[in-house]
FIMARKOL-821363 format. One record per residue (C-alpha): z negated, x, y. Coordinates in steps of 0.5 Angstrom, whole numbers. Layout:
BEGIN
REC/pz/px/py
REC/Z/X/Y .
...
***
This chain:
BEGIN
REC/pz/px/py
REC/-251/308/237 .
REC/-244/310/239 .
REC/-240/305/242 .
REC/-233/305/239 .
REC/-230/301/244 .
REC/-222/302/244 .
REC/-219/297/241 .
REC/-216/298/234 .
REC/-209/298/232 .
REC/-208/294/225 .
REC/-202/299/222 .
REC/-198/297/216 .
REC/-198/300/209 .
REC/-192/303/211 .
REC/-195/308/217 .
REC/-196/315/215 .
REC/-203/318/217 .
REC/-204/323/222 .
REC/-205/329/221 .
REC/-211/333/225 .
REC/-213/340/225 .
REC/-220/340/223 .
REC/-223/344/229 .
REC/-231/346/227 .
REC/-234/346/234 .
REC/-233/338/234 .
REC/-235/333/229 .
REC/-232/325/230 .
REC/-237/321/229 .
REC/-237/317/223 .
REC/-233/310/222 .
REC/-228/307/219 .
REC/-225/301/223 .
REC/-221/300/217 .
REC/-226/298/213 .
REC/-229/293/219 .
REC/-222/290/218 .
REC/-220/289/212 .
REC/-228/285/211 .
REC/-227/282/217 .
REC/-221/279/215 .
REC/-224/277/209 .
REC/-228/273/212 .
REC/-223/269/216 .
REC/-219/268/210 .
REC/-225/265/206 .
REC/-232/264/209 .
REC/-237/264/203 .
REC/-235/273/204 .
REC/-241/272/209 .
REC/-247/270/204 .
REC/-246/276/199 .
REC/-246/281/205 .
REC/-251/278/211 .
REC/-257/279/208 .
REC/-256/287/210 .
REC/-250/287/215 .
REC/-252/286/222 .
REC/-246/286/228 .
REC/-250/291/231 .
REC/-247/296/225 .
REC/-240/295/225 .
REC/-238/301/230 .
REC/-233/297/233 .
REC/-235/293/240 .
REC/-230/288/239 .
REC/-232/288/232 .
REC/-239/287/233 .
REC/-238/280/237 .
REC/-233/277/232 .
REC/-238/278/226 .
REC/-244/275/230 .
REC/-239/268/232 .
REC/-237/268/225 .
REC/-245/268/224 .
REC/-247/263/228 .
REC/-241/258/226 .
REC/-242/258/219 .
REC/-249/258/220 .
REC/-248/251/224 .
REC/-243/248/217 .
REC/-238/250/222 .
REC/-230/252/219 .
REC/-229/260/221 .
REC/-221/262/221 .
REC/-217/264/228 .
REC/-217/258/230 .
REC/-222/255/230 .
REC/-226/263/233 .
REC/-220/262/239 .
REC/-224/255/243 .
REC/-230/259/241 .
REC/-229/266/244 .
REC/-226/261/250 .
REC/-232/258/252 .
REC/-235/264/252 .
REC/-230/267/256 .
REC/-230/273/250 .
REC/-222/271/248 .
REC/-220/278/251 .
REC/-226/282/249 .
REC/-224/281/241 .
REC/-217/282/242 .
REC/-215/275/245 .
REC/-213/270/239 .
REC/-206/275/237 .
REC/-211/280/233 .
REC/-216/275/231 .
REC/-209/272/227 .
REC/-208/279/225 .
REC/-214/281/221 .
REC/-213/274/217 .
REC/-207/276/216 .
REC/-208/283/214 .
REC/-214/281/208 .
REC/-210/283/202 .
REC/-217/281/198 .
REC/-223/279/198 .
REC/-226/282/191 .
REC/-228/288/195 .
REC/-232/285/200 .
REC/-238/287/199 .
REC/-236/294/198 .
REC/-233/294/205 .
REC/-240/291/208 .
REC/-244/297/204 .
REC/-239/302/207 .
REC/-240/299/213 .
REC/-247/300/214 .
REC/-248/307/211 .
REC/-243/309/217 .
REC/-248/306/221 .
REC/-255/309/218 .
REC/-251/315/220 .
REC/-250/314/227 .
REC/-256/312/228 .
REC/-259/318/224 .
REC/-254/322/229 .
REC/-258/319/236 .
REC/-265/320/231 .
REC/-263/328/230 .
REC/-260/328/238 .
REC/-266/326/241 .
REC/-271/330/236 .
REC/-267/335/238 .
REC/-268/334/245 .
REC/-274/333/246 .
REC/-277/340/242 .
REC/-273/343/247 .
REC/-277/339/253 .
REC/-284/342/254 .
REC/-288/336/256 .
REC/-295/337/256 .
REC/-297/330/255 .
REC/-293/329/248 .
REC/-296/335/243 .
REC/-290/337/236 .
REC/-296/333/232 .
REC/-294/327/237 .
REC/-286/328/237 .
REC/-286/329/230 .
REC/-291/323/228 .
REC/-286/319/233 .
REC/-279/321/229 .
REC/-282/320/222 .
REC/-284/312/225 .
REC/-277/312/227 .
REC/-274/315/221 .
REC/-279/309/217 .
REC/-277/304/220 .
REC/-270/306/220 .
REC/-270/306/212 .
REC/-273/300/211 .
REC/-270/295/217 .
REC/-263/299/219 .
REC/-266/300/226 .
REC/-270/306/229 .
REC/-273/301/235 .
REC/-277/294/235 .
REC/-273/291/241 .
REC/-274/284/242 .
REC/-272/279/238 .
REC/-270/272/239 .
REC/-275/266/237 .
REC/-270/263/232 .
REC/-271/269/228 .
REC/-279/269/229 .
REC/-278/262/228 .
REC/-276/264/220 .
REC/-281/268/219 .
REC/-287/262/221 .
REC/-284/257/217 .
REC/-283/263/211 .
REC/-291/264/212 .
REC/-293/257/213 .
REC/-287/255/206 .
REC/-292/261/202 .
REC/-299/257/204 .
REC/-296/251/202 .
REC/-294/252/195 .
REC/-300/256/195 .
REC/-304/247/197 .
REC/-306/250/203 .
REC/-311/255/200 .
REC/-308/262/201 .
REC/-304/263/206 .
REC/-305/272/206 .
REC/-307/276/202 .
REC/-313/274/197 .
REC/-321/277/198 .
REC/-323/275/191 .
REC/-329/270/194 .
REC/-326/264/194 .
REC/-330/262/199 .
REC/-329/267/203 .
REC/-322/266/202 .
REC/-322/258/204 .
REC/-325/261/211 .
REC/-320/266/213 .
REC/-314/264/208 .
REC/-313/271/206 .
REC/-312/277/209 .
REC/-306/276/214 .
REC/-299/282/214 .
REC/-300/286/221 .
REC/-308/283/222 .
REC/-313/288/223 .
REC/-320/286/220 .
REC/-326/290/222 .
REC/-332/290/217 .
REC/-338/292/220 .
REC/-345/293/219 .
REC/-352/297/218 .
REC/-353/303/212 .
REC/-354/300/206 .
REC/-351/293/208 .
REC/-345/293/203 .
REC/-340/295/206 .
REC/-336/300/202 .
REC/-338/295/195 .
REC/-335/290/199 .
REC/-329/293/201 .
REC/-328/296/193 .
REC/-329/289/191 .
REC/-323/288/195 .
REC/-319/293/194 .
REC/-320/291/187 .
REC/-319/284/187 .
REC/-313/284/191 .
REC/-310/289/186 .
REC/-312/285/181 .
REC/-308/279/182 .
REC/-303/283/183 .
REC/-302/286/177 .
REC/-304/279/174 .
REC/-298/275/179 .
REC/-293/280/177 .
REC/-294/280/169 .
REC/-293/273/170 .
REC/-286/274/173 .
REC/-289/271/180 .
REC/-285/273/186 .
REC/-287/278/191 .
REC/-287/271/196 .
REC/-292/268/191 .
REC/-296/273/190 .
REC/-303/273/191 .
REC/-305/281/191 .
REC/-302/286/194 .
REC/-301/295/192 .
REC/-308/297/196 .
REC/-308/304/199 .
REC/-316/306/200 .
REC/-317/311/205 .
REC/-324/313/202 .
REC/-327/318/207 .
REC/-334/318/205 .
REC/-334/318/198 .
REC/-329/322/192 .
REC/-324/318/189 .
REC/-328/319/183 .
REC/-334/315/186 .
REC/-330/310/188 .
REC/-327/309/181 .
REC/-334/309/178 .
REC/-336/304/183 .
REC/-331/300/180 .
REC/-332/301/172 .
REC/-339/300/173 .
REC/-338/293/176 .
REC/-332/291/171 .
REC/-337/293/165 .
REC/-343/291/168 .
REC/-347/297/168 .
REC/-352/301/173 .
REC/-348/305/177 .
REC/-356/309/177 .
REC/-355/309/170 .
REC/-348/312/169 .
REC/-349/317/174 .
REC/-355/319/171 .
REC/-352/318/164 .
REC/-357/314/162 .
REC/-352/309/158 .
REC/-353/308/151 .
REC/-346/309/146 .
REC/-344/301/146 .
REC/-344/302/153 .
REC/-341/308/153 .
REC/-335/305/149 .
REC/-335/299/154 .
REC/-333/303/160 .
REC/-328/306/155 .
REC/-325/300/154 .
REC/-325/297/161 .
REC/-322/304/164 .
REC/-316/304/160 .
REC/-315/297/161 .
REC/-315/298/168 .
REC/-310/304/167 .
REC/-305/301/170 .
REC/-309/298/176 .
REC/-304/298/183 .
REC/-310/302/186 .
REC/-309/309/190 .
REC/-314/312/192 .
REC/-314/318/198 .
REC/-320/322/199 .
REC/-318/327/204 .
REC/-324/328/209 .
REC/-322/329/216 .
REC/-316/324/215 .
REC/-313/324/222 .
REC/-310/316/224 .
REC/-304/320/224 .
REC/-304/323/217 .
REC/-306/315/215 .
REC/-300/312/218 .
REC/-295/319/215 .
REC/-299/317/208 .
REC/-299/310/208 .
REC/-292/310/210 .
REC/-290/314/204 .
REC/-294/310/199 .
REC/-291/303/201 .
REC/-284/307/200 .
REC/-286/309/193 .
REC/-290/303/191 .
REC/-289/297/196 .
REC/-297/298/200 .
REC/-298/291/201 .
REC/-306/292/203 .
REC/-309/299/207 .
REC/-317/299/207 .
REC/-321/305/211 .
REC/-327/308/209 .
REC/-329/308/215 .
REC/-326/308/222 .
REC/-332/313/225 .
REC/-330/318/220 .
REC/-322/318/223 .
REC/-320/323/227 .
REC/-316/322/233 .
REC/-310/326/237 .
REC/-315/331/239 .
REC/-313/331/246 .
REC/-319/327/249 .
REC/-325/333/246 .
REC/-331/331/243 .
REC/-333/330/250 .
REC/-330/322/250 .
REC/-331/319/243 .
REC/-331/312/246 .
REC/-324/314/247 .
REC/-323/317/241 .
REC/-325/311/237 .
REC/-320/307/242 .
REC/-314/311/240 .
REC/-316/310/232 .
REC/-316/303/233 .
REC/-310/302/236 .
REC/-307/306/231 .
REC/-309/303/225 .
REC/-307/296/230 .
REC/-301/299/231 .
REC/-300/301/223 .
REC/-302/294/221 .
REC/-296/291/225 .
REC/-291/297/223 .
REC/-291/295/216 .
REC/-292/288/216 .
REC/-298/289/212 .
REC/-306/288/213 .
REC/-310/293/214 .
REC/-319/293/213 .
REC/-322/298/217 .
REC/-331/299/215 .
REC/-335/302/222 .
REC/-342/302/223 .
REC/-346/298/227 .
REC/-351/301/233 .
REC/-358/304/232 .
REC/-361/298/236 .
REC/-360/293/230 .
REC/-366/297/228 .
REC/-371/296/234 .
REC/-370/288/234 .
REC/-373/282/231 .
REC/-368/278/229 .
REC/-363/284/225 .
REC/-357/279/224 .
REC/-351/284/227 .
REC/-347/281/234 .
REC/-341/284/236 .
REC/-344/288/242 .
REC/-347/292/236 .
REC/-340/295/233 .
REC/-341/303/235 .
REC/-337/306/240 .
REC/-334/299/240 .
REC/-329/301/246 .
REC/-323/298/243 .
REC/-325/295/236 .
REC/-327/288/239 .
REC/-320/287/243 .
REC/-315/291/238 .
REC/-317/287/231 .
REC/-316/281/229 .
REC/-322/279/226 .
REC/-329/283/227 .
REC/-334/281/220 .
REC/-341/284/219 .
REC/-345/285/212 .
REC/-352/283/212 .
REC/-357/283/207 .
REC/-364/281/209 .
REC/-367/282/203 .
REC/-366/290/204 .
REC/-370/289/211 .
REC/-376/284/207 .
REC/-377/289/203 .
REC/-378/294/207 .
REC/-384/289/210 .
REC/-388/289/204 .
REC/-395/288/205 .
REC/-401/290/202 .
REC/-401/288/194 .
REC/-406/283/193 .
REC/-407/280/200 .
REC/-405/272/202 .
REC/-399/275/205 .
REC/-397/279/199 .
REC/-396/272/195 .
REC/-392/270/202 .
REC/-388/275/202 .
REC/-386/275/195 .
REC/-384/267/195 .
REC/-380/270/202 .
REC/-377/276/198 .
REC/-375/271/192 .
REC/-371/266/196 .
REC/-367/272/199 .
REC/-366/276/192 .
REC/-359/277/190 .
REC/-356/274/197 .
REC/-351/277/203 .
REC/-348/275/209 .
REC/-341/276/211 .
REC/-341/274/217 .
REC/-335/273/221 .
REC/-337/274/229 .
REC/-329/274/231 .
REC/-323/270/227 .
REC/-316/269/233 .
REC/-314/265/228 .
REC/-320/260/225 .
REC/-327/259/227 .
REC/-333/263/226 .
REC/-339/263/222 .
REC/-342/265/216 .
REC/-341/265/208 .
REC/-347/267/203 .
REC/-345/271/198 .
REC/-349/273/191 .
REC/-350/281/191 .
REC/-352/284/185 .
REC/-354/291/187 .
REC/-354/295/180 .
REC/-347/294/180 .
REC/-345/294/186 .
REC/-341/287/186 .
REC/-340/281/191 .
REC/-338/274/188 .
REC/-338/267/191 .
REC/-346/263/189 .
REC/-345/258/185 .
REC/-345/251/188 .
REC/-352/247/188 .
REC/-353/240/191 .
REC/-358/243/195 .
REC/-355/250/197 .
REC/-350/250/201 .
REC/-346/257/202 .
REC/-342/256/208 .
REC/-345/255/215 .
REC/-339/254/220 .
REC/-338/253/227 .
***
């Protein structure tokens, strides 16, 4: 960002303006030193002014280096409960050996003396912020132009566009184009806020709800900036589980918002569902079937009674305002997914992304199809980067290797992750969906035999049960949570607690 280092001179009101001949070949960097002086003077006269602007105005937003330091010093002293005046600021800067850098004690006194009013202090702050954003845009635009002129075989034009968009999004959200270092105080405040939210929820939920109490108790919900992998073999119910989670989170968000709860208190989220395998209407049909308690197969085949269809229609009307957005574009690249997620967050406040499924995403294309492992690694790094950038949880479904089918014990392991690359490494949590019932049904003995009777008895124990296996969790234990699964309506739910059944098995 441009730095206006020359110390401004506070002019008397009667001093005439200096006329400048406009030169179309020269454009002055946008800044307003008088506004900066007016705001700082107002703060020195009335320290409460700082409270009105510090939520959006940072020291770096001041074009003048001295004003940057003065504003930062005001923040530091006021946060400590100290009075800020030219008299108290002078020894502060003397101790830091910065008094000359800010123009000396005389300049501090002139700032306070020049403060005509504090009524328009917020307007001055907004003007300073706006001009700072314009300088950021100029710097970013210059950088984009320079990079476009440079021919770099290591960076394609699409990657340059992706990087430019990322910086624009970052600037729009936080007022800066790069991350940089964060002091411990800032990080600690964020951590305390997260813990405070968990405390207000009585320790049951720190993140976004999955809709399953048994799962939420063990993982604390879906956490910001986390990448969660849900893996499983075909027919295990991965998509059904992800769809259930998406619906539960969106429903909880709408419910809490209707109650007037703040964003921090809201247990749900606006959900973006990237469905690369199923169409949007197929996904919606699943949700409708679950909520209307109707068979998905009967719905597809048109075997509904009129009363059932009426029930389906009522449910559809009830769910019209659900904050669940579905993108069913096939063959989406990781770059395009990030672009659409950023747009959705800007437009609707996106709080959760679900990707079905990871292996159907495409990378940048630089590595070629011969190195699929490298491409999947690029995709998982991109998804983790998206979670951190947007400060939301990202849930990605993943296929498992066929090696499971050749084992007697079909319960999945971390080593079964297909084209694993860095999936396990990049993910904050790796989970599996496993239904022993599915494999049991494939091993039916001949009817009428003793083996068949044993098979039937074992089948009764497995019927309607699924395992949610936590194979890796960065913030907690691993283990197995048993859930109820209703195949006809593709719905997962908590198992009812009984005296002789413990659904959760944890290490």
